[in-house]
C-alpha positions in Angstrom: -28.6 24.8 -27.0 -25.0 24.6 -25.7 -22.4 22.0 -25.6 -20.7 22.1 -22.1 -17.1 21.0 -21.3 -16.1 21.0 -17.4 -12.6 22.2 -17.8 -9.8 21.6 -15.4 -6.7 22.1 -17.9 -5.9 18.4 -18.1 -5.1 16.8 -21.4 -8.5 14.8 -21.3 -10.2 18.0 -20.7 -8.6 19.6 -23.8 -9.5 16.3 -25.6 -13.2 16.9 -24.5 -13.2 20.5 -25.4 -11.8 19.6 -28.9 -14.5 16.9 -29.5 -17.2 19.1 -28.2 -16.1 21.8 -30.5 -16.1 19.4 -33.5 -19.7 18.4 -32.5 -20.5 22.0 -32.3 -19.5 22.6 -35.9 -21.5 19.7 -36.9 -24.4 20.5 -35.0 -24.2 24.2 -35.1 -24.3 24.9 -31.4 -22.2 26.8 -29.1 -19.5 25.4 -26.9 -18.7 26.2 -23.2 -15.8 25.4 -21.3 -16.5 25.8 -17.4 -13.9 25.7 -14.8 -14.8 25.4 -11.2 -12.1 26.9 -9.1 -12.2 26.4 -5.1 -11.0 29.8 -3.9 -7.8 30.4 -2.3 -7.1 26.6 -2.4 -3.4 26.4 -3.5 -3.1 22.8 -2.9 -6.0 22.0 -5.5 -4.5 24.4 -8.0 -1.0 23.0 -7.6 -2.4 19.4 -8.1 -4.0 20.5 -11.4 -0.9 22.5 -12.6 -2.8 25.9 -12.4 -0.1 27.3 -10.3 3.8 26.3 -9.7 4.8 24.5 -6.4 6.2 28.0 -4.7 3.5 30.2 -6.1 0.8 31.5 -3.7 -2.7 31.0 -5.0 -3.7 34.1 -7.4 -7.5 33.4 -8.6 -7.1 36.0 -11.4 -3.7 34.1 -12.6 -5.7 30.9 -12.5 -8.7 32.0 -14.5 -6.5 33.8 -16.8 -4.2 30.5 -17.4 -7.4 28.4 -17.8 -9.2 30.8 -20.4 -5.7 31.3 -22.3 -5.7 27.4 -22.6 -9.3 27.1 -23.7 -8.8 29.6 -26.4 -5.5 28.2 -27.7 -7.3 24.9 -28.0 -10.5 25.9 -29.4 -10.6 29.4 -30.3 -14.3 29.5 -31.0 -15.4 28.0 -27.6 -16.5 30.2 -24.8 -15.2 30.2 -21.3 -16.7 30.8 -17.8 -15.5 30.0 -14.6 -17.3 29.6 -11.1 -15.7 30.0 -7.7 -16.6 27.6 -4.9 -15.7 27.4 -1.3 -12.0 27.0 -0.6 -12.7 23.4 0.7 -15.5 22.5 -2.0 -15.9 18.5 -2.2 -16.1 16.9 -5.3 -20.0 16.8 -4.9 -20.0 20.7 -4.6 -17.9 21.0 -7.8 -20.3 18.5 -9.5 -23.4 20.4 -8.4 -22.0 23.5 -9.5 -21.3 22.0 -13.0 -24.8 20.6 -13.1 -26.5 23.9 -12.1 -24.3 25.7 -15.1 -25.7 23.0 -17.5 -29.2 23.4 -16.4 -28.8 27.2 -16.8 -27.2 27.2 -20.2 -29.7 24.5 -21.5 -27.0 22.2 -22.4 -27.9 19.5 -24.6 -24.8 17.5 -24.2 -21.8 17.6 -21.5 -18.4 16.6 -22.8 -16.4 14.8 -19.8 -12.9 14.1 -20.3 -12.2 11.6 -17.6 -10.5 8.0 -17.3 -13.3 6.9 -14.9 -16.3 8.9 -15.2 -18.5 6.1 -17.1 -17.1 3.0 -15.0 -19.6 1.2 -13.2 -17.2 1.3 -9.9 -16.2 5.0 -9.4 -14.1 6.6 -7.0 -16.0 8.6 -4.2 -13.9 11.8 -5.6 -14.9 11.5 -9.1 -16.5 14.8 -10.3 -17.1 13.2 -13.7 -19.6 10.5 -12.3 -21.8 12.9 -10.7 -22.1 15.3 -13.5 -22.5 12.1 -15.8 -25.5 10.9 -13.6 -27.7 14.1 -14.5 -30.4 12.8 -17.0 -31.2 16.5 -18.0 -28.5 16.2 -20.9 -26.5 13.7 -23.0 -23.2 12.8 -21.7 -20.1 12.1 -23.8 -17.1 10.6 -22.1 -13.9 11.4 -23.5 -11.4 8.7 -22.3 -8.5 9.1 -24.9 -6.2 12.1 -25.1 -5.9 12.0 -29.0 -8.8 10.2 -30.7 -7.8 9.8 -34.2 -11.4 10.9 -35.4 -10.7 14.3 -34.0 -7.5 14.8 -36.3 -9.6 13.5 -39.3 -12.3 16.0 -39.0 -10.2 19.0 -38.0 -8.0 18.3 -41.2 -10.9 18.2 -43.5 -12.1 21.1 -45.4 -15.3 22.8 -44.1 -17.3 19.7 -43.6 -20.4 21.6 -42.6 -21.1 22.4 -46.2 -21.0 18.8 -47.7 -24.2 16.8 -47.8 -25.0 13.8 -49.9 -26.0 14.4 -53.4 -29.5 12.8 -52.7 -30.3 15.0 -49.6 -29.2 18.7 -50.7 -32.0 21.1 -49.7 -33.0 23.5 -52.5 
């Protein structure tokens, strides 16, 4: 099984990736960050900080930047990118993520979103559409720096510690 993180390079996506990586350590599962890139859509790329204001769209550079960001944040995570049509709607992007989650047999999806779990969501929210799929559990990360993450990451290899009464022989 896999823990999947839709990754757009935002601070909340990074927080979701860190949280997924910590869960992956505990549950001994792989973590996969997935970026969905609308091909040749410079405006979309600029809005997400993938390219500068005067830069032309360069898919290879965008993928490289996102991949580097994933590996710097969580070196043990895998990275994959998917390319969709230049004018892909949020629904198309969400469907691409859902299909990837199905293909990878994701047991959990970690979404970094300020509004993915709200009862009232905007029509353009990719997170709410991915969260609606019942094929996997969803963890919504709403805070950029949850205190639990720093506590877990500062701890010594927490996978080897078990309570005394439950140690298998």
